[in-house]
N, C-alpha and C positions, 0 to 999 in steps of 0.2 A: 367555271359552270355558270350558266345564265340562271336568272331568278326562277324560271319555270322549272328547269331541271332540279334546282335546289328543293323546291317544294315537292316535286315528284319523288325525289330521293328521300326526303324526310318522312313523306307520307307512306311510301312503299316500305321503308325500313322500320317502321314502327314508331310510335310516338313516345316521347319522353313522358314520364308520369311520376307522381308522388305515390307513396304507399297508401293503401286504403283497405278498409274492411267493410263488409256488408253489415246489415242491421243486427245480425246475430254475432258479429265480431269475427266472422270466418274470413280468412284471407282470400281475396279474389286474385285470379291470374293477372299477370301484367298486361296481357293483350288477349283478344279473343283467340281461342284455340291453344292457349299456353297450357302446358302441363302443370298440374298442382305441384308445388314444391320447387318450381323453376326459380332461377335467380330473380331477386326483386327488381322492379323496374328502376331505371336511372332517376335521379333527382330532376325536378323541373329545371329548365335551362334559364328561365327568366324570373320566376315568381321569387320575391324577396331579394333580388339582385339588382345592382345598378345596371342600367341599360344605356348603351352608347348610341343606338340607332335602330332603324327598322330591320325586320327580318321576315323571311317567308316560312320559317319553321313554326309549327304549332305544337304546343304542349297539351297533353291530355291527362285525365285523372279518371280512376274507376267511377263509373256511373252509379249514383245511389239507387237503391232498389226503389221501384214504384214511381220514378221520374219518367213521364211519358212524352214531355215536350220541353225543349229549352229554346228560348228566344233572346237574341241579342239585337239591339238597335243602336245605331250610331249615325250622327250627322257629320261626322268628321272624316268621311271618305273622299279624298280629292284625287283627281286624275287630270290628264290633259287630253283634249280632242286630238285624235290621230291625224286628222286633216289640217286643222287650223292651228293647232298648238295652243289654243286658248284653254284656260283652266275650266274644269267641270267639278262642280260641287255636288255631292250625292248624299242621300240618306240611304243607309243599308239596313235591311232587316234579315237576319239569319235565323231560321227555325230549323230544328231537327228533332227527330225521335230517337233518343239514345238507346243503344243496346249495351255495350260494355264500357264505352269510353265517352267522356264529355271533354269539351274544349275548355282550357284554362284561359280566363279572360284577359290576363295581362299579355300572354302570347298572341291572342287574337288582336288586341290593340296594336301591337308591333307588327303583326302581319298586315293589317289594314293600312298602317302607316307606310308599309313597303311599296304601296301603289301610288304614292304621292308624286313621284316623278315619271310614272308610266303613261304612255300614250295608248289609250284603249277605248273602244266603243262600249257603251253601257251594257249592251247585250252580251258581248264577249266576256266582259268583266264579271257579270252575274254568273255566266256558265263556268268560268275558271274557278271562282270562289266556291261555288256549289260543289265542283269536282273535288277541290282540295279538302273541303270539310268532310265530304262523303268518304274520301279515302282515309283520312286520318282518324275519323271516329268509327267507321264502319257502321254508321247509324242505319236504322230501318228506313229512313227517308230524310232528305234535306231539301229545304226550299230557301232560296236567296232572292230577295227583292231589292232591287236598286232603283231609286227614284232620283233622277238627275234634276236638280234645281232648274228653275226657269232660265233659259238663255235664248234669246231671239223669240220670246213669246211662247216657247214650246217646253213642256215638261215631258220627259221620257221616263217610262217605268218598264223595266225588264224583269222578268221572273224566270229563274232557272231552277229546275228540280231534278233531283236524283233519288232513286229508290232501289232498295235491294231486289225486290221481286220483279222489277221491270226497269232495266237500264235507260229506256227511252220514254219514261213516264211523263205525262203531260199534266198530271194533277196529283197533288199530295192530299192526305187526309184533312 
């Protein structure tokens, strides 16, 4: 299975998660649309465990009540130019409006690491990551901004967005 299919399979099949409760201590369903009393979600795949390498699977956990925006920023996203094969160094910002699920940060680090040996245009990379985050979290909206560091005197910035109410959205809140 190629890496893109692995992400799609993990996102479509539901995310791994740890157990959680809301502010009142009430048990939350393991995924949006789950029936109360359904089997508990599986344990996280990566949190608190030794890790041998990168992965395209993302773990999630129940979103705490009243959290309206989550932002991750990393300057450790590297890829290769699909034309020249030269390394591209990127800063990525991932923002999303959680509904039921949030991304677990260790799995996100391993996910971003998985792009290290990929040949990808900045724009395609932003779109793929936005789609993966959107699928696994089922967030209200997702915005991924990738800023490619200077190479040849040019800085490239690509923004990809997904939102529940409009799959072709061009702006997020």
